[in-house]
C-alpha positions as CSV (number, residue, x, y, z in Angstrom):
1,M,-16.4,-6.9,0.3
2,N,-15.7,-4.5,-1.9
3,E,-15.3,-4.5,-5.7
4,T,-12.8,-2.6,-7.3
5,K,-13.8,-0.7,-9.8
6,D,-12.9,2.3,-12.9
7,C,-14.8,6.0,-13.9
8,N,-16.7,3.2,-16.3
9,G,-17.7,0.9,-14.1
10,N,-15.6,-2.2,-15.0
11,V,-14.7,-4.8,-12.6
12,L,-10.6,-4.5,-12.0
13,K,-8.5,-7.3,-10.9
14,D,-4.5,-7.7,-10.1
15,G,-2.9,-7.4,-13.0
16,D,-4.6,-5.5,-14.6
17,N,-3.0,-3.2,-17.3
18,I,-5.3,0.8,-16.5
19,Q,-4.9,4.2,-18.5
20,L,-5.8,7.6,-17.2
21,I,-8.3,9.7,-17.7
22,K,-6.8,13.1,-16.0
23,D,-3.7,14.9,-16.2
24,L,-2.1,14.1,-13.1
25,Q,0.8,15.2,-10.2
26,V,2.1,12.5,-7.9
27,K,1.9,14.3,-4.1
28,G,5.5,14.6,-2.8
29,S,6.6,13.9,-5.8
30,S,8.2,16.1,-9.2
31,L,6.6,13.4,-11.1
32,H,3.7,14.8,-13.5
33,L,1.2,11.8,-15.7
34,K,-0.9,12.9,-18.8
35,S,-3.9,12.1,-20.0
36,G,-3.3,8.7,-21.9
37,H,-0.6,7.2,-20.0
38,V,-0.8,3.3,-20.2
39,I,-0.6,1.3,-16.8
40,K,0.5,-2.3,-15.8
41,K,-0.4,-5.1,-13.1
42,I,-1.6,-3.0,-10.8
43,R,-3.2,-4.2,-7.6
44,I,-5.9,-3.1,-6.0
45,T,-6.3,-2.3,-2.4
46,D,-8.5,-2.9,0.8
47,N,-9.9,0.3,-0.4
48,P,-12.4,0.0,-2.8
49,E,-11.6,3.8,-4.0
50,E,-8.2,4.2,-4.5
51,V,-5.0,0.9,-6.4
52,E,-1.4,0.2,-6.4
53,A,0.7,0.5,-9.2
54,K,4.4,1.7,-10.0
55,E,6.3,4.0,-12.2
56,G,9.7,3.4,-12.9
57,K,10.9,2.9,-9.3
58,T,8.0,4.3,-7.8
59,T,4.8,2.9,-6.1
60,I,2.3,5.3,-6.4
61,V,-1.6,5.1,-5.2
62,L,-4.4,6.4,-7.8
63,K,-8.5,7.1,-6.8
64,T,-10.5,5.0,-9.2
65,C,-12.1,7.5,-10.7
66,F,-9.0,8.7,-12.5
67,I,-8.3,5.6,-14.6
68,K,-10.6,3.1,-16.7
69,K,-9.3,-0.2,-17.8
70,R,-7.6,-1.0,-21.3
71,K,-8.1,-3.9,-23.2
C-alpha cells in the first residue's frame, strides 16, 4: 500500500491538520482558498496523491503537492 505524503515528504494520516502552500480555486465552486489556510481533520483516499477535507459544508479533494502537514 502506498503512503500518502505531503509536498515535503511527511506521511499523512486520517485526522491530520494541513496547511495550503498555494492559493487554490475550487473547481465547480466560488470557493477560493488562500495560501497558509489551515484545514483540520483530513481523510486519506485510495489515491496516494489526494486527500479529502471539509471546508464549511463542502467536501473537497486536494492534491498532496499543494499541502504540507501542520505540526
